[in-house]
C-alpha angles and dihedrals in degrees: 000000000000122000095253091056089047090056090049091051091049089053091048089052091047090236128140120217088252092054091048090052091048094050098042098034090226113161110254090229089056090055090050089051091057089060096056125100089225090065090044091247088274126156121205117263095243090064091068094057093041092054093045091052092046091052093046093048092048090053091048091050090055091051093047092051090050092050092050091058 
């Protein structure tokens, strides 16, 4: 995943970079490194699955809360 797609996924998940860092315990400097041209603007592969699971769980939580009403 490139860094621009990562930012789009964060937006889709309604997460800020700070919240992502808090939940994943990724070093803030590591996140900054992903954004650099020197690193090829690449994000590790595990980030893709983590964000997909976060988004899916968030959607399920919304449905569960609606059903409980």
